[in-house]
C-alpha positions as CSV (number, residue, x, y, z in Angstrom):
1,X,-56.2,-64.9,-18.1
2,X,-58.1,-67.9,-19.4
3,X,-61.2,-67.7,-17.3
4,X,-61.0,-63.9,-17.4
5,X,-62.6,-64.3,-20.8
6,X,-65.1,-67.0,-19.8
7,X,-68.1,-64.7,-19.2
8,X,-67.2,-62.4,-22.1
9,X,-66.7,-65.3,-24.4
10,X,-70.4,-66.3,-24.0
11,X,-71.3,-63.1,-25.7
12,X,-68.5,-63.1,-28.3
13,X,-68.1,-66.7,-29.4
14,X,-70.7,-67.7,-31.9
15,X,-72.0,-64.2,-32.4
16,X,-73.2,-63.5,-35.9
17,X,-71.4,-60.5,-37.2
18,X,-73.7,-58.8,-39.7
19,X,-71.8,-56.1,-41.5
20,X,-73.6,-53.5,-39.4
21,X,-74.0,-55.7,-36.3
22,X,-70.6,-55.4,-34.6
23,X,-71.6,-52.2,-32.9
24,X,-74.9,-53.6,-31.8
25,X,-73.1,-56.4,-29.9
26,X,-71.1,-53.9,-27.9
27,X,-74.1,-51.6,-27.3
28,X,-75.4,-54.5,-25.1
29,X,-72.2,-54.6,-23.0
30,X,-71.4,-51.0,-22.2
31,X,-73.1,-48.0,-20.7
32,X,-75.3,-46.1,-23.0
33,X,-74.2,-42.8,-21.4
34,X,-70.6,-41.8,-21.8
35,X,-68.6,-41.2,-18.6
36,X,-67.7,-37.4,-18.5
37,X,-64.0,-38.2,-18.1
38,X,-63.8,-40.6,-21.0
39,X,-62.0,-38.2,-23.5
40,X,-58.5,-38.8,-22.1
41,X,-59.0,-42.5,-22.6
42,X,-60.2,-42.1,-26.2
43,X,-57.1,-40.0,-27.0
44,X,-54.6,-42.1,-25.2
45,X,-54.5,-45.1,-27.6
46,X,-51.6,-46.9,-26.0
47,X,-51.6,-48.4,-22.5
48,X,-49.3,-50.7,-20.5
49,X,-50.7,-53.6,-18.6
50,X,-48.5,-55.2,-15.9
51,X,-49.2,-58.6,-14.4
52,X,-47.1,-59.0,-11.2
53,X,-47.7,-61.2,-8.2
54,X,-46.6,-64.4,-6.4
55,X,-46.9,-66.2,-9.7
56,X,-44.0,-64.1,-10.9
57,X,-41.8,-65.7,-8.3
58,X,-42.8,-69.2,-9.5
59,X,-42.0,-68.2,-13.1
60,X,-44.1,-71.0,-14.6
61,X,-42.7,-73.9,-12.7
62,X,-44.2,-75.9,-9.8
63,X,-42.7,-79.1,-8.2
64,X,-40.3,-79.4,-11.1
65,X,-43.0,-79.2,-13.8
66,X,-43.1,-76.5,-16.4
67,X,-46.4,-74.8,-17.2
68,X,-47.2,-72.9,-20.3
69,X,-49.7,-70.3,-21.3
70,X,-51.0,-68.0,-18.6
71,X,-48.4,-67.9,-15.8
72,X,-50.7,-66.1,-13.4
73,X,-52.9,-69.2,-13.5
74,X,-50.3,-71.6,-12.2
75,X,-52.1,-72.0,-8.8
76,X,-55.2,-73.1,-10.7
77,X,-53.3,-75.2,-13.3
78,X,-51.3,-77.1,-10.7
79,X,-54.2,-77.1,-8.2
80,X,-51.8,-75.8,-5.6
81,X,-53.3,-76.0,-2.1
82,X,-53.7,-72.6,-0.3
83,X,-51.4,-73.6,2.5
84,X,-48.6,-74.4,0.1
85,X,-49.2,-71.4,-2.1
86,X,-49.0,-69.1,0.9
87,X,-45.5,-70.3,1.5
88,X,-44.4,-68.8,-1.8
89,X,-44.8,-65.4,-0.3
90,X,-42.0,-66.2,2.1
91,X,-39.5,-66.1,-0.7
92,X,-41.0,-63.2,-2.7
93,X,-38.6,-60.3,-2.3
94,X,-38.6,-58.0,-5.4
95,X,-35.5,-56.0,-4.4
96,X,-34.8,-55.0,-8.0
97,X,-38.2,-53.2,-8.4
98,X,-37.7,-49.5,-9.3
99,X,-40.8,-47.5,-9.7
100,X,-39.0,-44.7,-11.5
101,X,-37.4,-47.1,-14.0
102,X,-40.8,-48.7,-14.8
103,X,-42.5,-45.4,-15.2
104,X,-39.7,-44.0,-17.3
105,X,-39.9,-47.1,-19.6
106,X,-43.6,-46.4,-20.1
107,X,-42.8,-42.8,-20.9
108,X,-40.1,-43.7,-23.3
109,X,-42.4,-46.2,-25.0
110,X,-45.0,-43.6,-25.7
111,X,-47.4,-45.1,-23.1
112,X,-50.3,-42.9,-21.9
113,X,-51.8,-45.0,-19.2
114,X,-50.7,-47.9,-17.0
115,X,-52.7,-50.6,-15.2
116,X,-51.1,-53.0,-12.7
117,X,-52.5,-56.0,-10.9
118,X,-53.3,-55.0,-7.3
119,X,-54.9,-58.5,-6.7
120,X,-55.2,-61.2,-9.3
121,X,-57.1,-64.5,-9.0
122,X,-54.5,-66.0,-6.7
123,X,-55.8,-63.7,-4.0
124,X,-52.5,-62.1,-3.0
125,X,-52.5,-58.4,-2.6
126,X,-49.6,-56.4,-4.1
127,X,-50.3,-53.5,-1.8
128,X,-50.5,-52.7,1.9
129,X,-54.0,-53.9,2.9
130,X,-55.5,-53.9,6.3
131,X,-58.1,-56.4,5.1
132,X,-55.8,-59.3,4.9
133,X,-52.3,-60.4,6.0
134,X,-51.8,-62.2,2.6
135,X,-50.2,-59.1,1.1
136,X,-46.8,-57.9,0.2
137,X,-46.3,-56.0,3.4
138,X,-47.2,-58.8,5.9
139,X,-46.5,-62.0,4.1
140,X,-43.2,-61.3,2.3
141,X,-39.7,-60.2,3.4
142,X,-40.0,-57.1,1.1
143,X,-42.1,-55.1,3.6
144,X,-42.8,-52.2,1.2
145,X,-45.8,-51.1,-0.9
146,X,-44.6,-51.0,-4.5
147,X,-48.0,-49.6,-5.6
148,X,-47.4,-46.4,-3.7
149,X,-44.1,-45.7,-5.4
150,X,-45.4,-46.7,-8.9
151,X,-48.5,-44.5,-8.5
152,X,-46.3,-41.5,-7.7
153,X,-43.7,-42.2,-10.4
154,X,-46.3,-42.5,-13.2
155,X,-48.2,-39.4,-12.3
156,X,-44.9,-37.4,-12.1
157,X,-44.5,-38.3,-15.8
158,X,-48.0,-37.5,-16.8
159,X,-49.1,-41.1,-17.2
160,X,-52.6,-42.1,-16.0
161,X,-52.4,-44.8,-13.4
162,X,-54.9,-47.6,-12.6
163,X,-55.4,-50.9,-10.8
164,X,-56.5,-54.3,-12.0
165,X,-58.6,-56.0,-9.4
166,X,-60.1,-59.5,-9.6
167,X,-63.4,-58.8,-7.9
168,X,-64.9,-62.3,-8.0
169,X,-62.2,-64.9,-8.5
170,X,-60.1,-65.4,-5.4
171,X,-58.5,-68.8,-5.0
172,X,-57.1,-68.0,-1.5
173,X,-60.4,-67.2,0.2
174,X,-63.0,-69.9,1.1
175,X,-65.8,-67.8,-0.2
176,X,-63.9,-66.5,-3.3
177,X,-64.8,-67.6,-6.8
178,X,-63.4,-70.8,-8.5
179,X,-61.1,-72.6,-6.1
180,X,-62.8,-76.0,-6.2
181,X,-59.7,-78.1,-5.1
182,X,-59.6,-76.6,-1.6
183,X,-63.2,-75.4,-1.0
184,X,-66.7,-76.8,-1.7
185,X,-68.2,-74.5,-4.3
186,X,-71.7,-75.3,-3.1
187,X,-71.0,-73.9,0.3
188,X,-69.6,-70.6,-0.8
189,X,-71.1,-67.3,0.2
190,X,-70.0,-64.9,-2.5
191,X,-71.8,-61.9,-0.9
192,X,-69.8,-62.5,2.2
193,X,-66.6,-62.5,0.2
194,X,-67.6,-59.2,-1.4
195,X,-68.4,-57.6,1.9
196,X,-65.3,-58.9,3.8
197,X,-62.6,-58.6,1.1
198,X,-63.3,-57.3,-2.4
199,X,-65.3,-54.1,-1.5
200,X,-63.1,-53.1,1.5
201,X,-59.9,-53.7,-0.6
202,X,-61.3,-51.7,-3.5
203,X,-62.1,-48.9,-1.1
204,X,-58.5,-49.0,0.0
205,X,-57.2,-48.7,-3.5
206,X,-59.6,-45.9,-4.3
207,X,-58.6,-44.0,-1.1
208,X,-54.9,-44.5,-0.5
209,X,-53.2,-44.1,-3.9
210,X,-54.3,-40.8,-5.3
211,X,-56.6,-40.2,-8.3
212,X,-56.9,-43.3,-10.5
213,X,-57.5,-43.2,-14.2
214,X,-58.9,-46.7,-14.4
215,X,-60.1,-49.5,-12.2
216,X,-59.8,-52.6,-14.4
217,X,-62.1,-55.3,-13.1
218,X,-62.1,-58.9,-14.2
219,X,-64.2,-62.1,-14.5
220,X,-67.5,-60.9,-12.9
221,X,-69.6,-63.3,-10.9
222,X,-71.8,-63.8,-7.9
223,X,-73.9,-60.7,-8.3
224,X,-77.1,-59.7,-10.1
225,X,-77.2,-56.6,-12.3
226,X,-78.8,-54.7,-9.4
227,X,-76.1,-55.8,-7.0
228,X,-73.4,-54.9,-9.6
229,X,-74.9,-51.4,-10.0
230,X,-74.9,-50.9,-6.2
231,X,-71.3,-52.2,-6.1
232,X,-70.3,-49.6,-8.7
233,X,-72.3,-46.8,-7.0
234,X,-70.6,-47.5,-3.7
235,X,-67.1,-47.2,-5.3
236,X,-68.0,-44.2,-7.5
237,X,-68.4,-42.0,-4.5
238,X,-64.7,-42.3,-3.7
239,X,-63.4,-41.5,-7.2
240,X,-66.1,-40.3,-9.6
241,X,-63.5,-39.4,-12.3
242,X,-62.1,-43.0,-12.4
243,X,-63.2,-45.2,-15.4
244,X,-64.4,-48.7,-14.7
245,X,-63.7,-51.4,-17.3
246,X,-66.5,-53.4,-18.9
247,X,-65.5,-56.5,-17.0
248,X,-67.1,-55.1,-14.0
249,X,-70.0,-57.0,-15.5
250,X,-73.7,-56.8,-16.5
251,X,-72.9,-54.2,-19.2
252,X,-72.2,-51.5,-16.7
253,X,-68.6,-50.5,-17.6
254,X,-67.4,-47.1,-18.9
255,X,-65.6,-48.5,-21.9
256,X,-65.5,-51.8,-23.8
257,X,-62.9,-54.4,-23.4
258,X,-62.6,-57.1,-26.1
259,X,-61.5,-60.6,-25.3
260,X,-57.9,-61.3,-24.6
261,X,-55.8,-60.8,-27.8
262,X,-58.8,-59.7,-29.9
263,X,-59.2,-56.9,-32.4
264,X,-62.6,-56.3,-34.1
265,X,-62.4,-56.8,-37.9
266,X,-64.1,-53.5,-38.6
267,X,-64.3,-50.1,-36.9
268,X,-66.3,-49.8,-33.6
269,X,-67.7,-46.6,-32.3
270,X,-67.3,-45.5,-28.7
271,X,-64.4,-46.0,-26.3
272,X,-62.9,-49.5,-26.4
273,X,-59.7,-51.4,-25.7
274,X,-57.8,-54.4,-27.1
275,X,-55.5,-56.2,-24.7
276,X,-52.5,-58.2,-25.7
277,X,-49.5,-59.9,-24.0
278,X,-46.0,-59.0,-25.1
279,X,-45.1,-62.7,-25.2
280,X,-47.5,-65.6,-24.6
281,X,-48.2,-65.2,-20.9
282,X,-49.6,-62.4,-18.8
283,X,-47.7,-63.3,-15.7
284,X,-43.9,-64.0,-15.9
285,X,-42.8,-67.4,-17.2
286,X,-39.0,-67.8,-17.4
287,X,-39.3,-70.2,-20.4
288,X,-41.6,-68.0,-22.4
289,X,-39.4,-66.1,-24.9
290,X,-41.9,-65.5,-27.7
291,X,-41.9,-61.8,-27.5
292,X,-43.4,-59.5,-30.1
293,X,-40.9,-57.4,-31.9
294,X,-41.2,-53.6,-32.2
295,X,-42.3,-54.2,-35.8
296,X,-45.2,-56.4,-34.6
297,X,-46.2,-54.0,-31.8
298,X,-46.3,-51.0,-34.1
299,X,-48.4,-52.8,-36.7
300,X,-50.7,-54.1,-33.9
301,X,-51.0,-50.6,-32.5
302,X,-51.8,-49.0,-35.9
303,X,-54.3,-51.7,-36.7
304,X,-56.2,-51.2,-33.4
305,X,-56.2,-47.5,-33.8
306,X,-57.5,-47.9,-37.4
307,X,-60.6,-49.6,-35.9
308,X,-61.0,-46.7,-33.4
309,X,-59.7,-48.4,-30.2
310,X,-56.8,-48.5,-27.7
311,X,-54.1,-51.1,-27.4
312,X,-53.1,-52.1,-23.8
313,X,-49.9,-54.2,-24.1
314,X,-49.0,-56.4,-21.2
315,X,-45.6,-57.1,-19.7
316,X,-44.8,-59.6,-16.9
317,X,-42.0,-58.6,-14.5
318,X,-40.2,-61.4,-12.7
319,X,-40.1,-62.2,-8.9
320,X,-37.2,-59.8,-8.3
321,X,-39.0,-56.9,-10.0
322,X,-37.2,-57.0,-13.3
323,X,-39.1,-56.3,-16.5
324,X,-37.8,-58.8,-19.2
325,X,-35.0,-57.5,-21.4
326,X,-37.0,-57.9,-24.6
327,X,-40.0,-56.0,-23.2
328,X,-37.7,-53.1,-22.4
329,X,-35.9,-53.3,-25.8
330,X,-39.0,-53.5,-28.0
331,X,-41.1,-51.0,-26.0
332,X,-38.3,-48.4,-26.3
333,X,-38.1,-49.1,-30.1
334,X,-41.9,-48.6,-30.3
335,X,-41.5,-45.3,-28.5
336,X,-38.9,-44.1,-31.0
337,X,-41.4,-44.7,-33.8
338,X,-44.1,-43.0,-31.9
339,X,-41.9,-39.9,-31.3
340,X,-42.0,-39.4,-35.1
341,X,-45.4,-40.8,-36.0
342,X,-47.5,-40.3,-32.8
343,X,-49.7,-37.7,-34.5
344,X,-51.2,-40.5,-36.6
345,X,-52.1,-42.5,-33.4
346,X,-52.8,-40.3,-30.4
347,X,-56.2,-38.7,-30.4
348,X,-57.0,-40.2,-33.8
349,X,-60.2,-41.9,-34.8
350,X,-60.9,-44.9,-37.1
351,X,-59.9,-44.5,-40.7
352,X,-62.8,-44.4,-43.1
353,X,-61.0,-46.3,-45.8
354,X,-61.3,-50.1,-45.2
355,X,-58.0,-52.1,-44.8
356,X,-56.0,-52.2,-48.1
357,X,-53.3,-54.6,-49.3
358,X,-50.8,-51.9,-48.3
359,X,-52.1,-51.3,-44.8
360,X,-54.7,-49.3,-42.7
361,X,-55.8,-45.8,-42.1
362,X,-56.5,-43.5,-39.1
363,X,-58.0,-40.0,-39.2
364,X,-58.3,-36.6,-37.7
365,X,-60.3,-33.6,-38.9
366,X,-59.1,-32.7,-42.3
367,X,-56.4,-35.4,-42.3
368,X,-56.3,-39.1,-43.3
369,X,-53.2,-41.0,-42.2
370,X,-52.1,-43.8,-44.5
371,X,-50.3,-46.5,-42.5
372,X,-48.3,-48.1,-45.3
373,X,-47.1,-51.5,-44.1
374,X,-46.2,-52.8,-47.6
375,X,-45.2,-50.5,-50.5
376,X,-46.6,-51.3,-53.9
377,X,-44.0,-52.5,-56.4
378,X,-44.8,-49.7,-58.9
379,X,-44.7,-47.1,-56.0
380,X,-48.2,-46.0,-56.9
381,X,-50.4,-46.3,-53.8
382,X,-54.1,-46.7,-54.6
383,X,-56.5,-45.2,-52.0
384,X,-60.0,-46.1,-53.3
385,X,-63.1,-44.1,-52.6
386,X,-61.4,-40.8,-51.9
387,X,-63.4,-38.1,-53.7
388,X,-62.8,-35.1,-51.3
389,X,-60.7,-32.2,-52.6
390,X,-57.1,-32.7,-51.5
391,X,-54.8,-29.9,-50.6
392,X,-51.6,-31.8,-50.1
393,X,-50.0,-35.3,-49.5
394,X,-46.8,-35.8,-47.6
395,X,-44.7,-38.1,-45.5
396,X,-45.4,-37.6,-41.8
397,X,-41.8,-37.9,-40.5
398,X,-40.2,-35.3,-42.7
399,X,-43.2,-33.5,-44.3
400,X,-41.8,-34.4,-47.7
401,X,-44.5,-33.5,-50.3
402,X,-45.6,-36.3,-52.6
403,X,-47.2,-36.0,-56.0
404,X,-50.7,-37.5,-56.4
405,X,-53.6,-37.6,-58.8
406,X,-57.3,-38.1,-58.3
407,X,-59.1,-40.2,-60.9
408,X,-62.6,-41.7,-61.0
409,X,-63.1,-41.3,-57.2
410,X,-59.7,-42.7,-56.4
411,X,-56.5,-41.2,-54.9
412,X,-53.2,-42.4,-56.3
413,X,-50.1,-41.3,-54.4
414,X,-46.7,-41.5,-56.0
415,X,-44.2,-42.9,-53.4
416,X,-41.1,-42.8,-55.7
417,X,-39.7,-39.7,-53.9
418,X,-39.5,-41.6,-50.6
419,X,-36.4,-43.6,-49.9
420,X,-36.7,-47.3,-49.2
421,X,-36.7,-47.8,-45.4
422,X,-37.2,-50.7,-43.1
423,X,-39.9,-49.1,-41.0
424,X,-42.8,-51.4,-40.1
425,X,-45.2,-48.5,-40.8
426,X,-44.5,-45.6,-43.2
427,X,-47.1,-43.0,-42.5
428,X,-48.4,-40.6,-45.2
429,X,-50.7,-37.7,-44.5
430,X,-53.5,-36.7,-46.9
431,X,-54.9,-33.2,-46.1
432,X,-58.4,-32.7,-47.6
433,X,-61.4,-30.4,-47.5
434,X,-65.0,-31.2,-46.6
435,X,-66.6,-33.9,-44.6
436,X,-65.1,-37.3,-44.9
437,X,-67.4,-40.1,-46.2
438,X,-68.7,-42.8,-43.8
439,X,-66.8,-46.0,-43.5
440,X,-68.2,-48.4,-46.2
441,X,-67.9,-52.0,-45.2
442,X,-69.6,-53.0,-48.4
443,X,-67.0,-51.5,-50.7
444,X,-65.1,-53.9,-52.9
445,X,-62.0,-55.4,-51.4
446,X,-58.9,-54.2,-53.4
447,X,-56.9,-56.9,-55.1
448,X,-53.7,-55.7,-56.8
449,X,-50.7,-57.3,-58.5
450,X,-48.5,-54.8,-56.8
451,X,-48.4,-57.0,-53.6
452,X,-47.3,-60.5,-53.0
453,X,-50.7,-61.5,-51.6
454,X,-54.2,-59.9,-51.2
455,X,-56.2,-61.0,-48.3
456,X,-60.0,-61.0,-48.7
457,X,-61.3,-61.6,-45.1
458,X,-64.5,-63.3,-44.1
459,X,-66.0,-60.2,-42.6
460,X,-66.4,-58.7,-46.1
461,X,-68.4,-61.6,-47.4
462,X,-72.1,-61.4,-48.2
463,X,-73.7,-64.5,-46.8
464,X,-76.6,-66.4,-48.4
465,X,-78.9,-69.2,-47.2
466,X,-78.0,-70.6,-43.8
467,X,-74.4,-69.3,-43.9
468,X,-73.3,-66.6,-41.4
469,X,-70.3,-64.7,-40.2
470,X,-69.1,-65.7,-36.7
471,X,-66.2,-64.8,-34.4
472,X,-64.6,-68.1,-33.2
473,X,-62.7,-68.2,-30.0
474,X,-60.2,-71.0,-29.3
475,X,-56.9,-71.8,-27.6
476,X,-53.8,-73.5,-28.7
477,X,-52.7,-74.0,-25.1
478,X,-53.8,-72.7,-21.7
479,X,-54.9,-69.1,-22.0
480,X,-53.5,-68.6,-25.5
481,X,-56.7,-67.1,-26.8
482,X,-57.2,-66.7,-30.5
483,X,-60.2,-65.0,-32.3
484,X,-60.9,-65.5,-35.9
485,X,-63.9,-64.3,-37.9
486,X,-65.2,-67.0,-40.3
487,X,-68.1,-67.8,-42.6
488,X,-69.8,-70.8,-41.1
489,X,-72.9,-72.9,-41.7
490,X,-72.4,-73.7,-45.3
491,X,-74.1,-77.1,-45.9
492,X,-76.2,-76.7,-49.1
493,X,-75.5,-75.0,-52.4
494,X,-77.6,-72.0,-51.3
495,X,-75.4,-71.4,-48.3
496,X,-72.9,-69.2,-50.1
497,X,-70.2,-66.7,-49.2
498,X,-69.9,-64.0,-51.9
499,X,-66.9,-61.7,-52.1
500,X,-66.9,-58.5,-54.1
501,X,-63.4,-57.6,-55.1
502,X,-61.9,-54.8,-57.2
503,X,-59.0,-56.1,-59.3
504,X,-56.8,-53.2,-60.0
505,X,-54.4,-54.9,-62.3
506,X,-55.3,-57.3,-65.1
507,X,-53.4,-60.6,-65.0
508,X,-53.3,-64.1,-63.5
509,X,-54.2,-64.6,-59.9
510,X,-54.0,-67.8,-57.8
511,X,-57.2,-68.0,-55.7
512,X,-56.6,-69.6,-52.4
513,X,-59.2,-70.5,-49.8
514,X,-58.1,-70.4,-46.1
515,X,-60.3,-72.5,-43.9
516,X,-60.5,-75.0,-41.0
517,X,-62.1,-78.4,-41.7
518,X,-62.8,-81.2,-39.3
519,X,-62.5,-84.8,-40.3
520,X,-66.3,-85.2,-40.7
521,X,-66.4,-82.4,-43.2
522,X,-63.3,-83.4,-45.2
523,X,-63.5,-84.8,-48.7
524,X,-66.7,-82.9,-49.6
525,X,-67.0,-81.0,-52.9
526,X,-67.2,-77.3,-53.1
527,X,-67.3,-74.8,-55.9
528,X,-65.8,-71.4,-56.5
529,X,-67.5,-69.3,-59.1
530,X,-66.1,-66.2,-60.7
531,X,-66.7,-64.3,-64.0
532,X,-69.0,-67.0,-65.3
533,X,-66.6,-69.9,-64.6
534,X,-67.0,-72.6,-62.0
535,X,-64.0,-74.2,-60.4
536,X,-64.4,-77.4,-58.3
537,X,-62.4,-78.4,-55.2
538,X,-62.5,-81.0,-52.5
539,X,-62.1,-80.0,-48.8
540,X,-59.0,-81.0,-46.9
541,X,-59.0,-82.0,-43.2
542,X,-57.2,-79.6,-40.8
543,X,-58.5,-79.8,-37.2
544,X,-61.6,-80.3,-35.0
545,X,-63.1,-77.2,-33.5
546,X,-63.1,-76.9,-29.7
547,X,-62.8,-73.7,-27.7
548,X,-60.0,-75.2,-25.6
549,X,-58.2,-76.8,-28.5
550,X,-56.4,-75.4,-31.6
551,X,-58.3,-74.4,-34.7
552,X,-55.9,-74.9,-37.5
553,X,-56.3,-73.3,-41.0
554,X,-55.1,-74.5,-44.3
555,X,-54.4,-72.4,-47.4
556,X,-56.0,-74.4,-50.2
557,X,-55.1,-73.3,-53.7
558,X,-58.3,-73.8,-55.9
559,X,-57.6,-72.2,-59.3
560,X,-55.8,-69.7,-61.3
561,X,-58.1,-67.0,-62.5
562,X,-57.3,-64.6,-65.4
563,X,-58.6,-61.1,-64.9
564,X,-58.7,-59.8,-68.5
565,X,-59.3,-56.3,-67.4
566,X,-59.3,-54.2,-64.2
567,X,-62.7,-54.0,-62.6
568,X,-65.1,-55.3,-60.0
569,X,-65.7,-59.1,-59.8
570,X,-67.8,-61.3,-57.5
571,X,-66.4,-64.6,-56.2
572,X,-68.9,-67.0,-54.8
573,X,-67.9,-70.0,-52.6
574,X,-70.5,-72.7,-51.8
575,X,-71.0,-76.4,-51.2
576,X,-71.5,-78.4,-54.4
577,X,-74.3,-80.5,-52.9
578,X,-76.1,-80.9,-49.5
579,X,-73.9,-82.3,-46.8
580,X,-72.2,-81.5,-43.6
581,X,-70.8,-78.0,-43.0
582,X,-68.2,-77.5,-45.8
583,X,-65.7,-75.7,-43.6
584,X,-65.1,-72.6,-41.5
585,X,-63.9,-70.1,-44.1
586,X,-61.5,-67.6,-42.8
587,X,-61.2,-65.8,-46.1
588,X,-59.6,-65.9,-49.5
589,X,-56.2,-65.0,-50.8
590,X,-55.6,-63.6,-54.3
591,X,-52.0,-64.2,-55.2
592,X,-50.7,-62.5,-58.4
593,X,-48.7,-64.7,-60.7
594,X,-45.9,-62.9,-62.6
């Protein structure tokens, strides 16, 4: 999926996130008018992405060499000639594919919609297409259309079904985008490719497979905004109720897709989606065993929901049609959690309490759901900024009532009555009266001695001078996209990052700066100021910053700070003198010392 992000990354990487500016960024990349059929998508919250194609047969290996990262990009990575890649289809025979088993897995996992690759960048069609013979019916011994069976099986279970289609990149076709090892890019006629393959195939998909919830486009190119609008209009006629993803290009999608493996740091209005792989690759790689546990999936899902979006989690079946064992195992375990806690996820909206040391929040009218990832040691859960009248507080799974008190605009919930469990997310429900307050990004970040560590993220900094808040996109290896929000541009003493924190418990805290620092910026002096005291430090080298290389962060302990009393403190970080950029500051960690 690496170049899938290329166009979107131009808008994301290097964008300055003002506290109120996240939404403005996405206003420029999605339709101003909501699609009339968008509500089901907003309520769904959990989708399943499936990458399946000839690359699944190769399983990350070509000519004896293992490839890592995005398995569906192996043709591009290995620069496999079209004539040799076509031969792979001769051995592609997914006899173990079972549409009902796939659809039932999605149902058991609590999935509400499914999107599968009808054609990825490799150009191979996983459906019966009259437009080309490079498809699963004509080029493989399988001779069946798995998309027909899967469309029927998902609908039978009430799951919205959709297709991924790479509308511009097609490495098999002379006029398709971005095969430069077989074809001369300067001689390509992209409009001919659209007319002869992309548009006719999309019409097949929108005509032959029943009502589609989504058409998920990818890596736009080769069209102006006017041409893209005409392209959309031509397809809309066939299925006006189908939603088109924002990667159709030119800001003309029906909902917003963030970059691969990206979650915004604060809530975003409107319909949007965050896409993640279950392991490290989108397409199947036999040697990629880095699967996310159910614990990780559940926390990722609740975090995305707390920002107001959907999570679409990808699995990559192998060349025989088997979904990996750990994908089945951990998806089913996620489904068990959702059976008990789904009310806090499905049809929810973003929580109006910013992230806390204990977790995140989602909401519904009259209810705030507290997703408790980490219980406080004293069992007294602090929910700051909750002044509405409360009718009751209880655990979602068993409706067990919990005692609470409201004090000085805070809610304090006593969790002593709840047994210690190993759930990744214990959900509490607060029922209240009145209109909930607006999300307050400027509220002090809670720091408490009741947790092993308190993260104070860069997004909550107030920047001064030339410093700014940016989202940095980078990769550890091919297609392994990471997105980290940092304070950047700190070169002079005026270029500061100031954090406002609310220390709930007096005591000693180790203040740790988390940052990335290239060699040219290392060994510079910086200062951390808090409560009238200045603490000096010298920057430590970590890594160079390049979008295609790792960005490594160090956790640099600077000082021990004694908070003599509970209250609000400001912590200012800045260069000591004029120089090169001090570092890229990911945030600060306040670690209580006991």
